[in-house]
N, C-alpha and C positions, 0 to 999 in steps of 0.2 A: 773303429766302434770305442764310444768313451763312454768314458763313466769315472767318477772320482774316488770309487769305495776301492780301497787294497782287496787283493782278492782273500788275502791274511784274515782279514773282516766278514766276506762272503762266505768263503767256503763253507765252513763249519755250518753254518745254514745249511745250505745244498746238501752238504752228506746229511746232516739228519732229514732233511725231504726224502731223500732217497731211501736210506735209511728206513723209514718209518712206511714208504710205498713198496720196498720189494720185503719188507717182511723176513720169514725165517728161509721162503724157498726161491724168492727172486719172482719176477715174470713168471709165472708155469702155464698161462694162455699161449705166448709166444713162443716157449720150449718146446709146447704141445706139436703146435699146426706149423711153425717156421722154419727151415732147416737150419741147421746151425751156422753154414757156411752164406747166406743168404743174403747177397748186397741188395742197397734200395738206396735210394732219392727222395726224399722230404721236402717239401716247400712251407714255412712259415709264413702263412698270411695275414689280413684283416680281413676281416669281417666287416664294420665300419668304422668310420672315421674317430681322429682320437690323437691321442700324445704319447709315443711307444715307450716303455722304459722297461729295464730289466734280460737287456739281452744278452748282458755278460754273463747274469745268470743261469738264462739258459742255455748259454755258450759252456759252462762248467757244467750244466744235469749233464751234457752228454759226454763231455770231454773227462768225468769222474768216472762216467757209466763203460767207458771203452775211450781209450786216449788216442787209437784209431780213425776216429770220428773225424770227417771233415765240416768244420761250420765255418761257414759263410755270410756274415754279416752283408748285410746290405743299406743297412740304416744305422742311426746313433739313438743311443737315450734323449730323449726331448724332441723330435724329431715332430712333427706336425703330420701327420701321413693321412691321405684317402682311406675307404673304404680297397678293399682288393688290393693293397698295395703288399708288395712283397719286401718282408723284412729281413730272412737268411735264410738260408738251403742248409740243411745237415747230410752228408751223404756218408754210405758203410756198411758197417752188419746190421742188417735189418732188427734181430735178435736186440740191439744192446738200443736201437734208438728208439723204437716200442716201448722198452722200460724206462724210458726216460722221459719218455713223454708228457706224460703228465704233472710233472715234476718240474719239467720246463714251462712247459705251460701257467703253471700255476702262478709260476713268477711272474712273467711274461701280463698275464693277465690282469693280475693283481695291482702290480703295479702300473702297468698303463691305465688300468681304471683310474686309479687315483693323481696321477698323473694328468692325466685326462679331466676330470673333475676339478683342479686344480684351475688346469688353463683356461678353462670357460669361467669360472667363478670370477675366479684376477682378472678376468677380458671385461669380461661384465661392470668391475670397479674401476675399471684403471683410469677413467677420465677423472676420478675422484684423488690420485694418487696416496689410497692408502692402501699398504702391505698387507695380503695375507698372510697367516700363517697357520701351522696346525700347531699340538698341544699331542698329551701324554697317552692319550687316550687308543693307542694302538695294542697290535699283537701284540702276547709275550711274544718274547727272541725275534719279533720282527720291526721293532722300532726303529733300527739302521736303514733296514731297507725301506720302507714304509716313507720317512721322513727324507730319505735321497729323493724318494719319487716324487714327492712335494717340490722339492727344490728342482726335477725334472719339468715339473707343473709350471716351475714360475712362480711360488708360493718360495717365504722363508720356515726357519724353522725356530721354533719355540724352545722351552730348556729341550734338551735329551734327555737327561735326566733328574734326579733329586739334587746332584752334587754340583748344575750349571750356575746355578743362580739358586738369592732366595724368594722366595716368594708364601707373603703372608695372605695365609686364608683366612674365615670365621672361624676354625677350628682351631687355629694354634692359638689366635686372639683367646679364645674361651681357657684354653687351658695354660696360657701364661697368665690369668689373672682377670682376664675378660677386657681390658685397656686395650687400645690401638696404639696409642701414644709406647706408653710400656713398651708393647711387643715390637714398634717399631726403633724403640731407641736400642733395646737388648738387639736386634736385629744387625744394626748399624755397628755396634760397637764391635760384636763377631767377625762382621762380612771381612774389615781390609778393606784394599783399595780397587782390588779386585774384581770382588766380587758382587753383582749388583743387584740390591734390593727394590721391588715392587710387591706392594701393596693392595690387596680385592675390597672393596670398598663395594657398599651393597644401597648405601646412601649419599644424597649431597652432602648431610653434617661429617660423617663419617672423611672423605674426603676433603671437606674444608679442614677437618684436626692434622689430615695429613700432609698433604699441603704447608700448613705453618712448620710442621716438623723438618720437611725435605727428604722425598724420597727420588729415586734416577724414575721409575713408572709406576701408574695406578692400572688396576685391573676394574675395568668398568664393568660389575657381576650382576647380568638380569636386569639392567637400567633402563628404562622408556625409553625412545627415542629422543624426546622434550630435553629428560634428565640427562641425557649423553651430549648433549646441545649443552645444556650447563656447564655439566662439567668438564668439557674441551674448553667451552671461556677460561672458566676457570683455571686450566693448566698451561695457557698457554705461557709461552715462553717460562714458564718452572718443571714441566717433568710435562714428557710422554705420556700418551692414556693407549689404552689396548681396551677392546671393547670384546666383552665374552658371555656365553648363555643364549638360548635360542637362536641360534645364526643357523641359517640355512638357504639355501638358494634363492627362497623367496622373502628370505628375512634382511638377504645380506647389503644389496643394494642402498638401504631406508639408511644400516646402518652405518654405511660409508662414507653417505652424505654427511654425514653429523663431525666429520673433519674430524675424526678418532687420527691416531700415528697406526693399530694396528688395530686384524681382527685375527681371533686365536678362535680356527674354528674347526673343532674335534669331528665334525662332520667329514675331514676332507679324507680321516683314514679310517671311519671307523664306519662308514653310507657310505665310500665312495661305487658307483657300478662296476663290476668287471668286464672288460674291455674285451668284445669277442676275437680270439685268434685263433686259428687253428692251425693244425699240419696235416700239409694235403701230400697224399704220395704221387710220386711224379713217375710213371710208367713212363719210361724214357732214358734210356740206358745212354744217353749222349750225356747227360746232367752228372753220370757218375764219373764221368772223362775228365769233367769242368774242372 
């Protein structure tokens, strides 16, 4: 089971999710109707095809509930899977498994949905050579794992946070005096040699000014397809280009064909569908012996 996220990062997320669901008394339904010593085995199975992501968080969900539960993964994050694929099995105390079920599946279905959406969109534009990136439009406190899911789907990450790079937007320009060149010069002076400077431009005239000043990357915000093509031709050999704004599955191909280097797509994290994954009871004592 492959994951490039250290447990020290993900464990607090899983703990918080379990605590939220367990509340003050734990799983009162299971406590009421299932004997405390009942053992059971369950299979985690996909209902639809996609790209799996979040298996390690699912494992941690069960392990934090009961360290004696046995979790066996049969796939790795990033694997492309068919409907009906067995992803993992969990066996042990039935109450513990059911108490952690929803937390485990919430991580799995959400992150697999992001990975699947990213994979599908990246595949649709692969012939262009354009790289698909996510944005900071993420669920609070889940950014690290959502951006991880984008990587598992074949996408790339934009800034993880405000401290990664300088991205000058229209509000920054307005509040720094209203002049885009002044804002760029101030940013370059502040940045040093290790912080990239990217500037958002809304018009070709703004782009012309920025290119004369020199930046690492320009963000072409809500430009038309024709404007993007022109912008790309101007930037070739001078800086990289990134398109943003109104990018959806039905508009992304046209944007990619303009020749931009990157597509910044908030859709990947804020609008990706959940992947249908279930926890199925296996009424078979042989599974418990494996």
